[in-house]
Backbone as a chain_set.jsonl record, in Angstrom:
{"seq": "MASLITLAAGSVAASSITFYQDDNYRGPHMTADRALSNFSGSGFNDSARSAVVHEGRWEICVDADFVNCGVLAPGAYPNLGAFAGRISSVRPVDGSYSAERNDNRGRQQMARATLYENSNLSGRSYQLGDPMPDMRASGFNDRASSLRVESGYWIFCSDADFRGECRTFGPGDYTSLPGMNDRISSGRMISNEYPYAGKPDWQRGGWNRQSQNQSGRSY", "coords": {"N": [[-20.225, -144.624, -161.063], [-21.612, -144.706, -163.93], [-20.025, -144.665, -167.475], [-19.812, -142.151, -169.369], [-20.348, -141.76, -172.887], [-19.809, -139.482, -175.751], [-21.555, -138.057, -178.522], [-21.576, -135.604, -179.508], [-20.376, -132.111, -178.602], [-21.172, -130.908, -175.474], [-24.951, -130.423, -173.757], [-27.462, -133.218, -173.779], [-28.642, -133.072, -177.028], [-31.44, -131.125, -179.113], [-33.052, -133.311, -180.588], [-32.044, -136.445, -179.862], [-30.911, -139.564, -178.913], [-30.095, -142.003, -176.417], [-28.408, -144.18, -175.651], [-28.13, -147.841, -173.719], [-25.853, -149.35, -172.233], [-26.926, -151.926, -171.016], [-29.621, -153.654, -169.816], [-33.169, -151.237, -168.49], [-31.937, -148.872, -168.859], [-29.127, -148.998, -167.59], [-25.758, -149.536, -166.682], [-22.623, -148.029, -168.608], [-23.079, -145.668, -170.802], [-24.125, -143.983, -174.045], [-24.62, -141.16, -176.667], [-26.383, -139.468, -178.778], [-26.902, -137.266, -181.79], [-26.487, -137.242, -184.526], [-26.734, -138.95, -187.733], [-24.638, -141.963, -187.082], [-22.907, -144.695, -188.727], [-21.57, -146.307, -188.472], [-20.996, -147.932, -185.672], [-18.355, -148.663, -185.119], [-15.187, -148.47, -183.094], [-16.813, -146.339, -181.372], [-16.495, -147.765, -178.913], [-19.129, -148.972, -178.399], [-20.492, -150.591, -180.71], [-23.0, -153.125, -180.976], [-23.384, -153.372, -178.326], [-26.025, -152.571, -177.104], [-28.759, -151.405, -175.216], [-31.195, -151.104, -173.897], [-32.514, -148.225, -174.182], [-33.327, -144.562, -174.132], [-34.746, -142.048, -176.08], [-35.16, -139.236, -177.053], [-36.093, -137.037, -178.913], [-37.545, -136.519, -181.411], [-37.391, -138.94, -184.978], [-35.868, -141.612, -184.971], [-34.386, -143.757, -186.302], [-32.782, -147.323, -185.688], [-30.141, -150.09, -186.38], [-28.506, -152.412, -186.678], [-27.238, -154.106, -188.906], [-24.334, -152.074, -189.91], [-24.137, -149.498, -192.587], [-26.312, -148.426, -191.997], [-28.593, -151.329, -192.234], [-31.118, -153.468, -192.092], [-33.106, -152.456, -190.096], [-35.084, -150.769, -187.141], [-37.582, -148.882, -186.175], [-37.717, -145.909, -183.553], [-39.919, -144.337, -181.648], [-40.019, -140.917, -180.281], [-39.489, -140.662, -176.446], [-39.364, -144.268, -173.484], [-36.926, -147.3, -173.884], [-36.877, -149.986, -172.344], [-35.686, -152.456, -172.794], [-34.114, -153.305, -175.464], [-35.086, -155.496, -177.603], [-35.298, -157.195, -179.724], [-33.771, -155.89, -180.965], [-31.359, -155.762, -179.589], [-28.52, -155.24, -178.496], [-27.34, -155.419, -180.772], [-27.043, -153.67, -182.284], [-25.546, -151.965, -184.909], [-25.225, -149.44, -185.589], [-27.219, -145.5, -186.71], [-29.232, -143.691, -187.279], [-30.908, -140.736, -187.478], [-34.263, -139.66, -188.806], [-36.486, -137.675, -189.017], [-37.141, -133.98, -190.647], [-34.275, -132.512, -192.384], [-33.483, -135.305, -192.821], [-34.941, -136.558, -194.32], [-35.535, -137.011, -196.87], [-34.245, -139.455, -197.18], [-34.883, -141.545, -196.357], [-35.782, -143.246, -198.7], [-35.521, -145.704, -198.355], [-35.515, -148.49, -197.054], [-34.165, -150.526, -196.171], [-34.71, -153.889, -195.386], [-36.22, -153.789, -193.087], [-39.442, -153.78, -192.783], [-38.874, -157.327, -192.946], [-38.166, -157.235, -190.156], [-40.268, -156.064, -188.917], [-42.012, -157.255, -185.811], [-43.832, -158.991, -183.544], [-44.073, -161.166, -180.12], [-46.005, -163.053, -178.507], [-46.543, -164.139, -175.083], [-47.803, -166.18, -173.382], [-47.738, -166.684, -170.319], [-47.46, -163.785, -167.78], [-44.977, -160.999, -167.595], [-43.339, -160.996, -169.417], [-43.076, -164.621, -169.641], [-43.057, -168.836, -169.718], [-44.69, -170.308, -173.047], [-44.569, -169.012, -175.534], [-44.973, -166.997, -178.771], [-44.822, -166.059, -181.796], [-45.024, -164.041, -184.466], [-45.151, -162.571, -187.295], [-46.059, -162.027, -189.875], [-49.414, -160.664, -190.475], [-52.744, -162.248, -188.809], [-55.594, -163.642, -188.222], [-57.405, -164.945, -186.984], [-56.575, -166.748, -184.269], [-56.871, -168.747, -183.146], [-55.133, -170.759, -185.393], [-53.605, -171.128, -184.443], [-52.549, -171.986, -182.637], [-52.61, -171.02, -180.061], [-54.888, -168.992, -178.817], [-56.249, -166.647, -177.102], [-54.671, -167.384, -175.079], [-52.597, -165.726, -174.355], [-50.404, -163.878, -171.566], [-49.293, -161.775, -171.849], [-46.211, -159.085, -174.026], [-44.483, -159.072, -176.51], [-43.057, -156.311, -178.394], [-41.091, -155.709, -180.94], [-41.1, -154.253, -183.025], [-42.131, -152.065, -185.151], [-45.761, -151.193, -185.32], [-49.048, -152.632, -183.861], [-51.808, -154.34, -183.754], [-54.404, -155.88, -181.646], [-57.003, -157.818, -180.959], [-60.035, -158.75, -179.932], [-61.568, -160.961, -180.881], [-61.493, -162.654, -183.361], [-61.014, -162.283, -186.967], [-60.02, -159.435, -186.852], [-61.832, -157.883, -185.12], [-64.284, -157.064, -182.525], [-63.087, -155.778, -179.29], [-60.414, -154.114, -180.076], [-57.171, -153.221, -179.545], [-53.799, -151.316, -179.773], [-50.578, -150.979, -179.786], [-47.098, -150.294, -179.373], [-43.376, -150.494, -179.988], [-41.666, -152.035, -177.513], [-41.984, -153.542, -174.415], [-44.955, -155.125, -172.631], [-45.743, -156.149, -169.296], [-48.106, -157.268, -167.851], [-51.614, -157.978, -169.592], [-53.674, -155.999, -169.103], [-57.071, -155.985, -169.178], [-57.67, -157.307, -171.921], [-55.788, -159.756, -171.471], [-56.14, -163.09, -171.328], [-56.961, -163.077, -174.304], [-57.016, -163.039, -176.595], [-57.857, -162.898, -180.215], [-56.622, -162.488, -182.238], [-54.222, -160.546, -184.284], [-51.837, -158.54, -186.122], [-49.814, -156.501, -187.989], [-49.986, -152.82, -188.078], [-49.14, -150.342, -188.763], [-45.598, -149.348, -190.277], [-44.15, -147.11, -188.086], [-44.787, -144.225, -185.92], [-45.393, -140.441, -186.221], [-48.299, -142.602, -187.818], [-47.287, -142.948, -191.423], [-49.657, -143.166, -193.67], [-53.245, -144.079, -193.053], [-54.207, -145.583, -191.032], [-55.877, -148.569, -191.712], [-58.127, -149.371, -189.824], [-60.838, -149.794, -190.37], [-61.325, -152.488, -190.052], [-60.932, -152.875, -188.038], [-62.36, -153.158, -184.864], [-60.702, -150.395, -182.399], [-59.776, -149.013, -179.926], [-59.154, -146.513, -177.71], [-56.196, -147.24, -175.232], [-54.37, -145.455, -172.43], [-51.042, -145.003, -171.835], [-49.54, -147.51, -169.849], [-47.063, -149.515, -170.179], [-44.066, -150.548, -169.856], [-43.392, -149.421, -172.445], [-45.125, -148.579, -175.285], [-48.731, -148.003, -176.227], [-51.466, -147.434, -177.947]], "CA": [[-21.298, -143.921, -162.074], [-22.071, -144.907, -165.75], [-19.144, -143.488, -168.326], [-21.005, -141.164, -170.693], [-19.274, -141.452, -174.665], [-21.405, -138.653, -176.471], [-21.151, -137.862, -180.243], [-21.791, -134.201, -179.581], [-19.817, -131.938, -176.909], [-21.816, -130.188, -174.647], [-25.251, -131.126, -173.427], [-27.972, -133.36, -174.912], [-29.189, -132.299, -177.847], [-33.316, -132.235, -178.812], [-33.707, -134.692, -181.097], [-30.999, -137.079, -180.244], [-30.883, -140.86, -178.164], [-29.485, -142.361, -175.775], [-28.406, -146.093, -175.816], [-27.184, -147.76, -172.768], [-24.963, -150.657, -172.077], [-27.82, -152.561, -169.92], [-31.211, -153.515, -169.826], [-33.31, -150.429, -167.761], [-30.993, -147.573, -168.809], [-28.194, -149.1, -166.043], [-24.314, -149.031, -167.255], [-21.961, -147.446, -169.477], [-24.172, -144.969, -172.036], [-23.921, -143.299, -175.548], [-25.851, -139.696, -177.487], [-25.903, -139.696, -180.05], [-27.501, -137.035, -182.222], [-27.067, -137.444, -186.034], [-26.534, -140.35, -188.405], [-23.844, -142.474, -187.123], [-22.557, -145.505, -190.232], [-20.631, -147.568, -188.204], [-20.727, -148.029, -184.686], [-16.921, -149.724, -184.809], [-14.288, -147.138, -182.793], [-16.983, -145.842, -181.004], [-16.357, -148.974, -178.214], [-20.707, -149.305, -178.764], [-20.869, -151.785, -181.299], [-23.404, -154.597, -180.105], [-23.782, -153.072, -177.172], [-26.791, -151.166, -176.493], [-29.476, -153.165, -174.539], [-31.88, -150.094, -173.255], [-32.384, -146.762, -174.67], [-34.64, -142.816, -174.249], [-35.19, -140.382, -177.364], [-35.455, -137.951, -175.899], [-36.705, -136.69, -179.638], [-36.916, -136.519, -182.557], [-38.029, -140.705, -184.909], [-33.983, -142.611, -184.584], [-33.958, -145.95, -186.908], [-31.649, -148.754, -185.1], [-30.236, -150.869, -187.387], [-28.426, -154.137, -186.824], [-25.434, -153.765, -189.35], [-23.618, -150.899, -190.637], [-24.027, -148.201, -192.982], [-28.691, -148.471, -191.623], [-29.501, -151.868, -193.147], [-31.721, -154.067, -190.813], [-33.564, -151.647, -189.16], [-36.596, -150.538, -187.194], [-37.191, -147.182, -186.101], [-37.963, -145.858, -182.282], [-40.707, -142.594, -181.402], [-39.689, -140.568, -178.719], [-39.972, -142.43, -175.266], [-38.305, -144.87, -173.261], [-37.244, -148.509, -174.043], [-36.444, -150.438, -171.038], [-35.227, -153.313, -173.454], [-34.827, -153.201, -177.459], [-36.313, -156.398, -177.819], [-34.623, -158.04, -181.577], [-32.267, -154.678, -181.503], [-30.668, -155.602, -178.026], [-27.082, -156.268, -178.169], [-26.44, -155.944, -181.857], [-27.091, -152.21, -182.942], [-24.435, -151.09, -185.427], [-25.485, -148.156, -187.199], [-28.079, -145.375, -185.895], [-30.148, -142.363, -187.545], [-32.302, -139.791, -187.337], [-35.124, -139.33, -189.408], [-37.172, -136.782, -189.53], [-36.943, -133.324, -190.631], [-33.768, -132.751, -193.107], [-33.176, -136.332, -193.244], [-36.372, -137.496, -194.345], [-35.103, -137.785, -197.918], [-33.51, -140.887, -197.424], [-35.38, -142.799, -196.107], [-36.853, -144.297, -199.257], [-34.531, -146.952, -199.533], [-36.328, -149.128, -196.54], [-33.475, -152.142, -196.458], [-34.542, -154.455, -194.454], [-37.119, -152.656, -192.54], [-40.169, -154.297, -193.387], [-38.421, -158.23, -191.823], [-37.723, -156.817, -188.536], [-41.234, -155.631, -187.598], [-42.618, -158.57, -185.736], [-44.313, -159.153, -182.114], [-44.111, -161.709, -179.378], [-47.119, -163.426, -177.057], [-45.945, -164.751, -174.486], [-48.805, -166.708, -172.218], [-47.54, -166.134, -168.851], [-47.078, -162.881, -167.318], [-42.976, -160.597, -167.597], [-43.164, -162.362, -171.164], [-42.622, -166.316, -169.718], [-43.86, -169.055, -170.587], [-44.661, -170.59, -174.232], [-44.591, -167.504, -176.84], [-45.871, -167.438, -180.435], [-44.208, -164.441, -182.982], [-46.038, -163.061, -185.552], [-44.494, -161.442, -188.987], [-47.31, -161.94, -190.994], [-50.868, -160.776, -190.175], [-52.995, -163.927, -187.779], [-56.504, -162.92, -188.652], [-57.303, -166.337, -186.316], [-55.901, -167.351, -183.816], [-56.986, -171.495, -183.197], [-55.114, -171.426, -186.653], [-52.137, -170.628, -184.234], [-53.111, -173.065, -180.551], [-52.567, -169.432, -178.816], [-55.879, -168.869, -179.219], [-56.945, -166.619, -175.104], [-53.526, -167.705, -173.949], [-51.641, -164.265, -174.192], [-50.827, -162.431, -170.715], [-48.31, -160.646, -172.314], [-46.13, -158.813, -175.031], [-43.094, -158.786, -177.067], [-43.019, -155.849, -179.819], [-39.887, -155.701, -181.152], [-40.742, -153.46, -184.281], [-43.308, -151.767, -186.257], [-46.831, -150.323, -184.779], [-49.025, -153.318, -183.647], [-53.322, -153.598, -183.331], [-54.766, -156.888, -181.206], [-58.325, -158.604, -181.086], [-60.538, -160.158, -179.207], [-62.117, -161.748, -181.377], [-60.573, -163.563, -185.053], [-60.644, -160.985, -188.6], [-59.711, -158.248, -186.647], [-63.321, -157.415, -184.895], [-64.556, -157.426, -180.676], [-62.244, -155.328, -178.115], [-59.874, -153.96, -180.32], [-55.948, -151.994, -178.806], [-52.375, -151.265, -180.265], [-49.137, -150.566, -179.104], [-45.603, -149.638, -179.793], [-42.577, -151.862, -179.306], [-41.616, -152.447, -175.787], [-42.622, -154.722, -173.447], [-45.67, -155.226, -172.539], [-45.766, -157.758, -168.521], [-49.666, -157.423, -168.116], [-52.427, -156.971, -170.376], [-55.127, -155.795, -168.358], [-58.681, -155.836, -170.157], [-56.892, -158.567, -172.865], [-55.469, -161.223, -171.139], [-55.853, -164.546, -172.556], [-58.854, -162.921, -174.717], [-56.595, -162.907, -177.645], [-57.473, -163.796, -180.973], [-56.822, -161.303, -183.63], [-53.367, -159.204, -184.492], [-51.328, -157.292, -187.637], [-49.416, -154.318, -187.339], [-50.771, -151.965, -188.663], [-47.742, -149.512, -189.105], [-44.104, -149.716, -189.076], [-43.442, -145.634, -187.672], [-44.902, -143.671, -185.746], [-47.073, -141.055, -186.841], [-48.473, -143.679, -188.893], [-47.355, -142.59, -192.754], [-50.702, -143.607, -193.559], [-54.532, -143.752, -192.578], [-54.918, -147.223, -190.823], [-57.625, -149.748, -191.816], [-59.124, -149.093, -188.685], [-62.149, -150.615, -190.256], [-60.853, -153.969, -189.796], [-61.262, -153.685, -186.376], [-63.216, -151.843, -183.039], [-59.607, -149.475, -181.991], [-60.337, -148.716, -178.905], [-57.222, -145.953, -177.523], [-55.985, -146.376, -174.164], [-53.256, -145.544, -172.022], [-49.319, -145.734, -171.24], [-49.305, -148.659, -168.774], [-46.629, -150.713, -169.825], [-42.686, -150.17, -170.09], [-43.99, -149.829, -173.739], [-45.899, -147.719, -175.129], [-49.69, -148.574, -175.928], [-51.9, -146.169, -178.427]], "C": [[-21.336, -143.936, -163.055], [-20.889, -143.915, -166.7], [-20.24, -143.11, -169.019], [-19.51, -140.984, -172.056], [-20.776, -140.873, -175.728], [-20.3, -138.597, -177.879], [-21.434, -136.57, -180.345], [-21.071, -133.741, -177.989], [-21.193, -131.239, -176.347], [-23.392, -131.379, -174.705], [-26.748, -131.999, -174.755], [-29.557, -132.538, -176.701], [-30.651, -132.951, -178.377], [-33.989, -133.011, -178.904], [-32.172, -135.057, -180.945], [-31.644, -138.219, -179.27], [-30.129, -141.506, -177.459], [-29.025, -143.446, -175.429], [-27.074, -146.302, -174.478], [-26.903, -149.606, -172.725], [-26.053, -151.998, -171.523], [-29.025, -153.062, -169.899], [-31.61, -151.867, -168.521], [-32.453, -149.404, -167.126], [-29.836, -148.269, -167.551], [-26.781, -148.774, -167.257], [-23.808, -147.639, -167.973], [-23.298, -147.016, -170.697], [-23.397, -144.493, -173.676], [-24.681, -142.549, -175.523], [-25.474, -139.616, -178.269], [-27.203, -138.646, -181.035], [-27.297, -136.014, -183.952], [-26.312, -138.644, -186.765], [-25.273, -140.348, -187.814], [-23.551, -144.725, -188.288], [-22.499, -146.447, -189.633], [-20.437, -147.275, -187.222], [-19.176, -148.707, -183.988], [-15.727, -148.428, -184.543], [-14.811, -146.178, -181.383], [-16.818, -147.052, -178.924], [-18.493, -149.503, -177.732], [-21.129, -150.454, -179.485], [-21.231, -153.067, -180.436], [-23.62, -154.352, -178.992], [-24.844, -152.918, -176.194], [-27.682, -152.072, -175.935], [-30.158, -152.831, -174.025], [-31.787, -149.006, -174.412], [-33.511, -145.816, -175.163], [-34.196, -142.201, -175.846], [-35.469, -139.778, -176.361], [-35.828, -136.667, -176.57], [-36.554, -136.814, -180.817], [-38.139, -138.653, -182.649], [-36.526, -140.853, -184.796], [-34.707, -143.779, -185.536], [-32.477, -146.27, -186.122], [-31.113, -149.456, -186.464], [-29.227, -151.599, -187.159], [-27.222, -154.327, -187.342], [-25.225, -152.241, -190.029], [-24.099, -149.865, -192.08], [-26.188, -148.639, -193.357], [-29.231, -149.247, -193.192], [-30.112, -153.257, -191.86], [-32.393, -152.813, -189.966], [-34.635, -151.301, -188.996], [-36.245, -148.654, -186.398], [-38.126, -147.11, -184.523], [-38.963, -143.918, -182.158], [-39.935, -142.658, -180.327], [-40.429, -141.648, -177.605], [-38.925, -142.449, -174.479], [-38.315, -146.409, -172.924], [-36.448, -149.836, -172.971], [-35.101, -151.385, -172.099], [-35.931, -153.735, -175.034], [-34.947, -154.665, -177.952], [-35.463, -157.027, -178.295], [-33.438, -157.27, -181.119], [-31.266, -155.187, -180.559], [-29.101, -156.595, -178.426], [-26.253, -156.707, -179.661], [-27.546, -154.666, -182.833], [-25.048, -151.783, -182.732], [-23.874, -149.668, -186.112], [-27.213, -147.285, -186.876], [-28.172, -144.631, -186.8], [-31.059, -141.945, -187.251], [-33.824, -139.752, -188.308], [-35.903, -139.496, -189.549], [-36.661, -135.502, -189.85], [-35.907, -132.754, -191.909], [-33.356, -134.325, -194.092], [-33.941, -137.03, -194.292], [-36.36, -137.997, -196.073], [-34.373, -139.038, -198.437], [-33.958, -141.475, -197.235], [-35.769, -143.498, -196.835], [-36.336, -145.303, -199.624], [-34.839, -148.747, -198.101], [-35.361, -150.655, -196.479], [-34.03, -152.416, -195.109], [-35.65, -153.556, -192.989], [-38.317, -153.232, -191.832], [-40.516, -156.359, -192.371], [-38.345, -157.826, -190.579], [-38.889, -156.68, -187.748], [-42.091, -157.231, -187.134], [-42.924, -158.383, -184.357], [-44.823, -159.996, -181.938], [-45.025, -162.175, -178.229], [-46.642, -164.208, -176.071], [-47.537, -165.891, -172.93], [-49.033, -166.895, -170.6], [-47.385, -164.183, -169.081], [-45.255, -162.424, -167.743], [-43.202, -161.878, -168.718], [-41.902, -163.358, -170.756], [-43.463, -166.723, -169.887], [-44.222, -169.739, -172.026], [-45.389, -169.197, -174.371], [-45.153, -167.959, -178.15], [-45.717, -165.969, -181.083], [-45.16, -164.69, -183.875], [-45.258, -161.899, -186.61], [-45.297, -160.9, -189.292], [-49.54, -161.738, -189.752], [-51.842, -161.677, -189.593], [-54.125, -162.701, -187.201], [-57.462, -163.831, -187.293], [-56.411, -166.942, -185.918], [-56.38, -168.421, -183.73], [-56.276, -171.791, -184.038], [-53.691, -171.865, -185.498], [-51.953, -171.695, -182.905], [-52.791, -172.018, -179.36], [-54.074, -168.575, -178.585], [-56.661, -167.732, -177.105], [-55.896, -166.839, -175.203], [-52.662, -166.811, -173.738], [-52.078, -163.597, -172.415], [-49.372, -161.708, -170.46], [-47.759, -160.298, -173.109], [-45.225, -158.021, -175.08], [-43.456, -157.508, -177.76], [-42.277, -155.019, -179.754], [-39.596, -154.34, -182.095], [-42.593, -152.916, -185.416], [-44.518, -151.496, -184.611], [-48.224, -151.678, -184.768], [-51.49, -153.171, -183.505], [-53.262, -155.788, -182.637], [-56.081, -157.025, -180.529], [-59.035, -158.854, -180.505], [-60.973, -161.171, -179.473], [-61.707, -161.984, -183.104], [-61.001, -162.217, -185.843], [-60.45, -159.723, -187.614], [-61.101, -157.021, -185.606], [-63.101, -157.767, -182.77], [-63.003, -155.513, -180.249], [-60.781, -154.317, -179.655], [-58.265, -153.367, -180.133], [-54.273, -151.63, -179.681], [-51.557, -150.711, -179.568], [-48.163, -151.063, -180.057], [-44.984, -150.85, -179.37], [-41.983, -150.818, -177.668], [-41.997, -153.267, -175.576], [-43.618, -154.718, -172.92], [-45.953, -156.145, -171.176], [-47.147, -158.004, -168.67], [-49.883, -156.997, -169.406], [-53.799, -156.571, -170.381], [-56.765, -155.204, -169.661], [-58.237, -156.872, -171.227], [-56.378, -160.116, -172.258], [-56.291, -162.183, -170.977], [-57.482, -163.488, -173.241], [-58.183, -162.363, -176.557], [-56.363, -163.22, -178.4], [-57.867, -163.441, -182.114], [-55.242, -160.917, -183.484], [-52.984, -159.117, -185.85], [-50.616, -155.879, -187.057], [-50.174, -153.451, -188.334], [-49.786, -150.38, -189.449], [-46.068, -149.887, -188.77], [-43.758, -148.549, -188.165], [-44.661, -145.448, -187.026], [-44.926, -142.012, -186.029], [-47.296, -141.656, -187.571], [-48.899, -142.801, -190.132], [-48.175, -142.441, -193.765], [-51.379, -143.376, -192.506], [-54.636, -145.505, -192.083], [-55.855, -148.135, -190.715], [-57.83, -149.97, -190.202], [-60.395, -149.667, -189.069], [-62.947, -151.746, -189.737], [-61.149, -154.868, -188.021], [-61.831, -152.686, -186.087], [-61.603, -150.83, -182.657], [-60.484, -148.777, -180.933], [-58.73, -147.502, -178.243], [-57.37, -146.344, -176.031], [-54.617, -146.172, -173.94], [-52.105, -146.128, -171.752], [-49.674, -145.937, -169.992], [-48.523, -148.969, -168.572], [-45.369, -149.134, -169.491], [-42.36, -149.513, -171.642], [-44.625, -149.28, -173.697], [-47.623, -148.37, -176.691], [-50.99, -147.202, -177.062], [-53.216, -146.608, -178.572]], "O": [[-20.996, -142.833, -163.483], [-20.876, -142.685, -166.642], [-21.329, -143.658, -169.188], [-18.403, -140.447, -172.111], [-21.851, -141.299, -176.151], [-19.131, -138.865, -178.157], [-21.592, -136.248, -181.523], [-21.056, -134.312, -176.898], [-22.192, -131.166, -177.063], [-23.414, -132.495, -175.225], [-27.0, -131.679, -175.916], [-30.603, -131.956, -176.989], [-31.09, -134.101, -178.34], [-34.918, -133.493, -178.257], [-31.247, -134.461, -181.498], [-32.76, -137.99, -178.804], [-29.078, -141.666, -178.078], [-29.583, -143.692, -174.36], [-26.02, -145.728, -174.207], [-27.531, -150.61, -173.06], [-25.658, -153.127, -171.813], [-29.639, -152.028, -170.159], [-30.706, -151.41, -167.822], [-32.201, -149.065, -165.97], [-29.969, -147.725, -166.455], [-26.785, -148.077, -168.272], [-24.354, -146.537, -167.945], [-24.127, -147.748, -171.239], [-22.285, -144.765, -174.127], [-25.591, -142.657, -174.7], [-24.297, -139.663, -178.626], [-28.346, -139.101, -181.067], [-27.657, -134.911, -184.362], [-25.324, -139.176, -186.258], [-24.612, -139.31, -187.784], [-24.313, -145.684, -188.162], [-23.133, -147.464, -189.916], [-19.688, -146.3, -187.155], [-18.944, -149.088, -182.841], [-15.393, -147.621, -185.41], [-14.085, -145.561, -180.603], [-17.248, -146.528, -177.896], [-18.841, -150.279, -176.841], [-21.974, -151.234, -179.047], [-20.554, -153.763, -179.679], [-24.194, -155.271, -178.408], [-24.787, -153.037, -174.97], [-27.555, -153.292, -176.047], [-30.516, -153.679, -173.207], [-31.027, -149.058, -175.379], [-34.312, -145.985, -176.082], [-33.073, -142.11, -176.341], [-35.884, -139.847, -175.204], [-35.971, -135.595, -175.981], [-35.503, -137.199, -181.328], [-38.829, -139.29, -181.854], [-36.007, -139.809, -184.402], [-35.584, -144.546, -185.139], [-31.443, -145.606, -186.048], [-31.725, -149.31, -187.522], [-28.551, -151.113, -188.065], [-26.236, -154.636, -186.673], [-26.085, -151.534, -190.555], [-25.28, -150.099, -191.821], [-26.902, -148.928, -194.317], [-29.709, -148.85, -194.255], [-29.427, -153.76, -190.97], [-31.705, -152.393, -189.036], [-35.443, -151.27, -189.924], [-35.349, -147.826, -186.231], [-38.997, -147.937, -184.256], [-38.616, -142.791, -182.512], [-39.406, -143.555, -179.671], [-41.206, -142.602, -177.617], [-37.993, -141.653, -174.369], [-39.114, -146.938, -172.15], [-35.381, -150.381, -173.252], [-33.912, -151.067, -172.136], [-36.991, -154.098, -175.543], [-34.813, -154.683, -179.176], [-34.674, -157.572, -177.523], [-32.335, -157.774, -180.909], [-30.116, -154.925, -180.912], [-28.762, -157.771, -178.556], [-25.35, -157.505, -179.91], [-28.422, -154.815, -183.685], [-24.152, -151.569, -181.915], [-22.917, -149.153, -186.69], [-28.24, -147.96, -186.795], [-27.155, -144.65, -187.493], [-32.037, -142.534, -186.791], [-34.513, -140.227, -187.405], [-36.485, -140.506, -189.945], [-35.504, -135.449, -189.431], [-36.665, -132.391, -192.808], [-33.089, -134.506, -195.28], [-33.525, -137.956, -194.989], [-36.939, -138.99, -196.513], [-34.054, -139.456, -199.55], [-33.736, -142.494, -197.888], [-36.237, -144.54, -196.378], [-36.432, -145.861, -200.718], [-34.374, -149.857, -198.357], [-35.879, -151.743, -196.732], [-33.984, -151.725, -194.091], [-35.265, -152.757, -192.136], [-38.385, -153.261, -190.603], [-41.461, -156.729, -191.674], [-38.698, -158.775, -189.88], [-38.975, -156.918, -186.543], [-42.601, -158.052, -187.897], [-42.231, -157.512, -183.832], [-45.764, -160.349, -182.648], [-44.842, -161.74, -177.093], [-46.231, -165.271, -176.536], [-47.696, -165.857, -171.709], [-50.03, -167.138, -169.92], [-47.257, -163.53, -170.117], [-44.429, -163.265, -168.1], [-43.209, -163.109, -168.735], [-40.702, -163.33, -171.032], [-44.525, -166.156, -170.142], [-43.086, -169.417, -172.375], [-46.256, -168.576, -173.755], [-45.653, -169.041, -178.455], [-46.416, -164.983, -180.85], [-46.0, -165.589, -183.865], [-44.972, -160.707, -186.502], [-45.537, -159.696, -189.198], [-50.274, -162.319, -188.952], [-51.726, -162.482, -190.517], [-54.036, -161.705, -186.483], [-58.246, -163.117, -186.668], [-55.565, -167.563, -186.561], [-56.091, -169.158, -184.672], [-56.194, -173.016, -184.133], [-52.917, -172.788, -185.752], [-50.834, -171.933, -182.449], [-52.748, -172.187, -178.142], [-54.047, -167.436, -178.121], [-57.36, -168.259, -176.239], [-55.716, -165.927, -176.01], [-51.835, -167.049, -172.857], [-53.136, -163.133, -171.99], [-48.703, -161.312, -169.506], [-48.284, -160.932, -174.024], [-44.925, -156.994, -174.472], [-44.686, -157.546, -177.767], [-42.282, -153.984, -179.088], [-38.6, -153.616, -182.116], [-43.57, -153.386, -185.999], [-44.255, -151.571, -183.411], [-48.566, -151.811, -185.943], [-52.189, -152.189, -183.252], [-52.476, -156.663, -183.0], [-56.274, -156.344, -179.522], [-58.6, -159.96, -180.183], [-60.962, -162.19, -178.782], [-61.786, -161.015, -183.86], [-61.291, -161.191, -185.228], [-61.149, -158.822, -188.078], [-61.144, -155.794, -185.526], [-62.265, -158.351, -182.08], [-62.422, -154.66, -180.919], [-60.908, -153.41, -178.833], [-58.166, -152.735, -181.185], [-54.205, -152.596, -180.441], [-51.88, -149.91, -178.691], [-48.22, -151.815, -181.029], [-45.446, -151.82, -178.769], [-41.956, -149.698, -177.159], [-42.473, -153.997, -176.446], [-43.382, -153.81, -172.124], [-46.489, -157.185, -171.559], [-47.516, -158.841, -169.495], [-49.231, -156.273, -170.158], [-54.714, -156.69, -171.196], [-57.092, -154.37, -170.505], [-59.226, -157.599, -171.138], [-56.637, -161.255, -172.646], [-57.319, -161.938, -170.346], [-58.599, -163.325, -172.749], [-58.71, -161.619, -177.383], [-55.291, -163.811, -178.521], [-58.831, -163.733, -182.823], [-54.917, -160.994, -182.3], [-53.718, -159.572, -186.727], [-50.744, -154.922, -186.293], [-50.888, -153.772, -189.284], [-49.98, -149.714, -190.466], [-45.485, -150.364, -187.796], [-42.962, -148.901, -187.295], [-45.607, -146.19, -187.29], [-43.715, -141.971, -186.243], [-46.483, -141.538, -188.488], [-49.953, -142.179, -190.275], [-47.83, -141.777, -194.742], [-51.001, -142.867, -191.451], [-55.09, -146.416, -192.775], [-56.528, -148.413, -189.722], [-57.52, -151.031, -189.66], [-61.114, -150.064, -188.152], [-64.076, -152.013, -189.327], [-61.333, -155.909, -187.389], [-61.918, -151.607, -186.674], [-62.231, -149.95, -183.246], [-61.55, -148.176, -181.061], [-57.543, -147.791, -178.393], [-58.384, -145.975, -175.438], [-53.737, -146.48, -174.745], [-51.935, -147.319, -171.492], [-50.02, -145.099, -169.159], [-48.234, -149.101, -167.383], [-45.423, -147.937, -169.209], [-41.223, -149.158, -171.955], [-45.157, -148.992, -172.625], [-47.425, -148.959, -177.754], [-51.143, -146.079, -176.581], [-54.08, -145.838, -178.992]]}, "num_chains": 1, "name": "protein.A"}
């Protein structure tokens, strides 16, 4: 049975996050219900590879003192993508803590998504950090069959210039893309967090709401 390292006494708190040492929620795990500026001494520094956010939104950071961060919404994350094996600090970003979220250090730099030519995150890949209005320029037009969103919330569309059929994806792994397989021609990040801090510019693409059908979140 996996060992449990708990940062607060008692059962898992309403607003908390549990990290696991291995993918798919396996191995030793640690639950946090408050800010932890440095994992050093916890036995979990640079160890977490999957996580479950029980409630609230949590900022996970590559460095101590909340530097180079991304935000996880409530849900299960079988693999933490770019953050896997690199997390050194964590803190909630809701409620009384919200006033301290204005530094945004490193958050935008970590927002990116990777398209894969084959299903199950295999084959040739193409990483996006900036908006890509026309995938023909990348040589990856109508080639993507799976997707990993490492941070941020992204919209991908079947036509160039964010037109045609569009779907949004939150952080997570999408081992297949039903309805969008080999059809993606443009993509961009629409928000760094969910719920969206501002109203996304849906007018630039035909947004369709899709139920979650992968290990990540699709909206």
